[in-house]
DOLO-446724 format. One record per residue (C-alpha): residue in three letters; chain; y, x, z. Coordinates in steps of 0.2 Angstrom, whole numbers, plus 5000, padded with zeros to 4 digits. Each point is the difference from the previous one (the first is absolute). Layout:
+------+-------+------+------+------+
: rest : kette :    Y :    X :    Z :
+------+-------+------+------+------+
:  ALA :     A :    Y :    X :    Z :
...
+------+-------+------+------+------+
***
This chain:
+------+-------+------+------+------+
: rest : kette :    Y :    X :    Z :
+------+-------+------+------+------+
:  MET :     A : 5116 : 4894 : 4874 :
:  ALA :     A : 4985 : 4993 : 5010 :
:  ALA :     A : 5004 : 4993 : 5016 :
:  LYS :     A : 4992 : 5012 : 5013 :
:  ASN :     A : 4987 : 4996 : 5015 :
:  ASN :     A : 5004 : 5004 : 5017 :
:  ALA :     A : 4987 : 5015 : 5000 :
:  GLU :     A : 5007 : 5008 : 4982 :
:  GLU :     A : 5019 : 5000 : 5005 :
:  ILE :     A : 4996 : 5006 : 5021 :
:  TYR :     A : 4990 : 5014 : 4989 :
:  SER :     A : 5013 : 5003 : 4987 :
:  ILE :     A : 5012 : 5005 : 5015 :
:  ALA :     A : 4985 : 5007 : 5014 :
:  LYS :     A : 4995 : 5013 : 4985 :
:  SER :     A : 5013 : 5009 : 5000 :
:  LEU :     A : 4993 : 5009 : 5016 :
:  ILE :     A : 4984 : 5004 : 4990 :
:  GLY :     A : 5001 : 5021 : 5001 :
:  LEU :     A : 5010 : 5000 : 5013 :
:  LYS :     A : 4995 : 5007 : 5017 :
:  ALA :     A : 5004 : 4994 : 5017 :
:  TRP :     A : 5008 : 5014 : 5010 :
:  ASN :     A : 5005 : 4990 : 5015 :
:  VAL :     A : 4990 : 4988 : 5009 :
:  VAL :     A : 5010 : 4991 : 5016 :
:  LYS :     A : 4990 : 4987 : 5013 :
:  LEU :     A : 5014 : 4987 : 5002 :
:  TYR :     A : 5001 : 4987 : 5015 :
:  GLY :     A : 4986 : 4988 : 5000 :
:  TYR :     A : 4987 : 5001 : 4988 :
:  SER :     A : 5014 : 5005 : 4988 :
:  SER :     A : 5000 : 5020 : 4988 :
:  VAL :     A : 5011 : 5007 : 4988 :
:  ILE :     A : 4994 : 5012 : 4985 :
:  ASP :     A : 5011 : 5011 : 4994 :
:  PHE :     A : 4999 : 5006 : 4978 :
:  GLY :     A : 5011 : 5006 : 4991 :
:  LYS :     A : 5015 : 5012 : 5003 :
:  PRO :     A : 5008 : 5002 : 5018 :
:  THR :     A : 5016 : 4992 : 5001 :
:  ARG :     A : 5012 : 4993 : 5014 :
:  ASN :     A : 5001 : 4984 : 5005 :
:  HIS :     A : 5015 : 4990 : 5007 :
:  VAL :     A : 4998 : 5006 : 5017 :
:  GLY :     A : 4995 : 5020 : 4994 :
:  ASN :     A : 4981 : 4999 : 5002 :
:  ILE :     A : 4992 : 5008 : 4987 :
:  ILE :     A : 4989 : 4987 : 4993 :
:  GLY :     A : 4990 : 5000 : 4983 :
:  GLU :     A : 5010 : 4995 : 4985 :
:  GLN :     A : 4986 : 4987 : 4996 :
:  GLN :     A : 4991 : 4991 : 5016 :
:  VAL :     A : 4985 : 4988 : 5006 :
:  TYR :     A : 5000 : 4991 : 5013 :
:  LEU :     A : 4984 : 4993 : 5005 :
:  GLN :     A : 5006 : 4985 : 5012 :
:  HIS :     A : 4984 : 4993 : 5009 :
:  THR :     A : 4983 : 5000 : 4994 :
:  TYR :     A : 4991 : 5015 : 4993 :
:  ARG :     A : 4987 : 5013 : 5000 :
:  ILE :     A : 4995 : 5016 : 4994 :
:  GLU :     A : 4985 : 5007 : 4995 :
:  VAL :     A : 4993 : 5016 : 4992 :
:  GLY :     A : 4983 : 4999 : 4990 :
:  ASN :     A : 4991 : 4987 : 5009 :
:  GLU :     A : 5009 : 5002 : 5018 :
:  VAL :     A : 5012 : 4989 : 5009 :
:  ILE :     A : 5013 : 5011 : 5007 :
:  VAL :     A : 5011 : 4991 : 5007 :
:  THR :     A : 5008 : 4983 : 5000 :
:  SER :     A : 5018 : 4993 : 5005 :
:  PHE :     A : 4994 : 4992 : 5015 :
:  SER :     A : 4991 : 5015 : 5009 :
:  ALA :     A : 5013 : 5010 : 4993 :
:  ALA :     A : 5011 : 4992 : 5010 :
:  ALA :     A : 4988 : 5000 : 5016 :
:  ASN :     A : 4994 : 5019 : 5000 :
:  SER :     A : 5012 : 5015 : 4997 :
:  LYS :     A : 4984 : 5009 : 4991 :
:  ASN :     A : 4998 : 4985 : 4986 :
:  ALA :     A : 5020 : 5000 : 4997 :
:  GLU :     A : 4997 : 5019 : 4995 :
:  ALA :     A : 4987 : 4997 : 4989 :
:  ILE :     A : 5014 : 4991 : 4989 :
:  GLU :     A : 5006 : 5019 : 4997 :
:  GLN :     A : 4984 : 5002 : 4988 :
:  ILE :     A : 5012 : 4994 : 4988 :
:  LYS :     A : 5010 : 5014 : 5002 :
:  SER :     A : 5002 : 5010 : 4983 :
:  LYS :     A : 4990 : 4988 : 4990 :
:  GLN :     A : 5003 : 4997 : 4985 :
:  LEU :     A : 5000 : 4981 : 4994 :
:  GLU :     A : 4987 : 4996 : 4985 :
:  GLU :     A : 5001 : 4984 : 4999 :
:  VAL :     A : 5006 : 4983 : 5008 :
:  GLU :     A : 4991 : 4984 : 4997 :
:  ILE :     A : 5005 : 4983 : 5005 :
:  ILE :     A : 4987 : 4986 : 5001 :
:  GLU :     A : 5003 : 4980 : 4995 :
:  PRO :     A : 5003 : 4987 : 5007 :
:  SER :     A : 5005 : 5008 : 5017 :
:  LEU :     A : 5009 : 5015 : 4993 :
:  ASP :     A : 4991 : 5012 : 5011 :
:  THR :     A : 5003 : 5020 : 4998 :
:  VAL :     A : 4989 : 5012 : 4999 :
:  PHE :     A : 5010 : 5019 : 4999 :
:  ILE :     A : 4987 : 5012 : 4992 :
:  PHE :     A : 5004 : 5018 : 5007 :
:  GLU :     A : 4991 : 5017 : 4993 :
:  ASP :     A : 4984 : 5005 : 5010 :
:  ASN :     A : 4994 : 4981 : 5000 :
:  LEU :     A : 5013 : 4995 : 5013 :
:  LYS :     A : 5004 : 4983 : 4999 :
:  VAL :     A : 5012 : 4989 : 5008 :
:  PHE :     A : 4996 : 4980 : 5001 :
:  VAL :     A : 5015 : 4989 : 5003 :
:  TYR :     A : 4997 : 4981 : 5004 :
:  ASN :     A : 5010 : 4984 : 4999 :
:  ALA :     A : 4999 : 4996 : 5018 :
:  TYR :     A : 5015 : 4985 : 4999 :
:  PHE :     A : 4997 : 4988 : 4988 :
:  GLU :     A : 5019 : 4990 : 5005 :
:  GLY :     A : 5014 : 5009 : 5006 :
:  GLY :     A : 5017 : 5011 : 4996 :
:  ALA :     A : 5000 : 5015 : 4992 :
:  ASP :     A : 4997 : 5008 : 5017 :
:  LEU :     A : 4982 : 4997 : 4999 :
:  ALA :     A : 4996 : 5008 : 4982 :
:  ALA :     A : 4984 : 5008 : 5000 :
:  TRP :     A : 5011 : 5017 : 4993 :
:  ARG :     A : 5015 : 5005 : 4992 :
:  TYR :     A : 5005 : 5012 : 4988 :
:  ILE :     A : 5018 : 5010 : 5001 :
:  TYR :     A : 5003 : 5008 : 4982 :
:  PRO :     A : 5014 : 5006 : 4990 :
:  VAL :     A : 5014 : 4994 : 4998 :
:  ASN :     A : 5001 : 4990 : 5017 :
:  ASN :     A : 4987 : 4988 : 4995 :
:  VAL :     A : 4988 : 4992 : 5013 :
:  LEU :     A : 4983 : 4993 : 4994 :
:  ARG :     A : 4992 : 4988 : 5016 :
:  VAL :     A : 4983 : 4994 : 4998 :
:  GLY :     A : 4995 : 4984 : 5007 :
:  PRO :     A : 4998 : 4991 : 5011 :
:  GLY :     A : 4989 : 4991 : 4990 :
:  PRO :     A : 4996 : 5001 : 4982 :
:  LYS :     A : 5020 : 5003 : 4997 :
:  TYR :     A : 5011 : 5014 : 4997 :
:  THR :     A : 5017 : 5003 : 5000 :
:  ILE :     A : 5012 : 5014 : 4993 :
:  ASP :     A : 5017 : 5002 : 5008 :
:  SER :     A : 5015 : 5013 : 5001 :
:  TYR :     A : 4999 : 5012 : 5015 :
:  PHE :     A : 5017 : 4994 : 5006 :
:  ASP :     A : 4998 : 4982 : 4997 :
:  LEU :     A : 4988 : 5002 : 5014 :
+------+-------+------+------+------+
***
């Protein structure tokens, strides 16, 4: 088997989201948000979450058509902008693009809604990843910081 480059391996994991609808979007602390996909399930504290989750951890922007509707920085500063991320809810993910060499990522949803995720940090620990994807069975793909990624067990974190 030929060696995969970073974008190919990341895409081979993230493509499992294609065709799924985002059924919950939650604004978290700071600049972070989480998008729930897949079958609803209970986490270890009893909260209902998606079987698959994408965490937008630092720097991102959301566009519809040719209009920027929110950035992570404006979402943190303005509750109206934070509500704009709700537009992702009920949208089907149509494609995921991984851009090399930075590993910046574009999540493309129906109705021309795009989420651009940028690697804001090029050094540091896993907590500075640009985004992470929790997927069955208990795996975590972290993209960033910088042009690197890790795949871990959720229980090893």
